[in-house]
Structure formats: C-alpha cells, structure tokens
C-alpha positions in Angstrom: -21.1 6.4 -31.4 -19.8 9.7 -29.9 -21.8 9.2 -26.7 -20.5 5.6 -26.5 -16.9 6.8 -26.7 -17.6 9.4 -24.0 -18.9 6.6 -21.8 -16.1 4.2 -22.6 -13.3 6.7 -21.7 -14.1 7.1 -17.9 -14.7 3.3 -17.7 -11.3 2.5 -19.1 -9.6 5.1 -17.0 -11.2 3.8 -13.8 -10.4 0.2 -14.8 -6.8 1.2 -15.4 -6.5 3.0 -12.1 -8.0 0.0 -10.3 -5.6 -2.4 -12.0 -2.6 -0.2 -11.2 -3.6 0.2 -7.5 -4.3 -3.5 -7.2 -0.8 -4.3 -8.6 0.8 -1.8 -6.2 -1.1 -3.3 -3.2 -0.1 -6.8 -4.3 3.5 -5.9 -4.6 3.5 -4.2 -1.1 1.7 -7.3 0.3 4.3 -9.6 -1.2 7.1 -7.4 0.2 5.7 -7.5 3.7 5.3 -11.3 3.6 8.5 -12.7 1.9 
C-alpha cells in the first residue's frame, strides 16, 4: 500500500502538469486564431 502510494504521487503530479500545460497551450492557440 505504501509503495503504491509512492508510485501514484508522481503519476498524478505528471498528469496534472500535462493537463495544465495542455490547457495553457489550447488557450494560447485559441487566442492566436480568434
């Protein structure tokens, strides 16, 4: 259980970072092409 939690933390952080960056890129793309 402890090892699984250690493994889940970086996965969640990476997924969160990817989602945030994708949202930022999407907003920039929509701003460039109105």
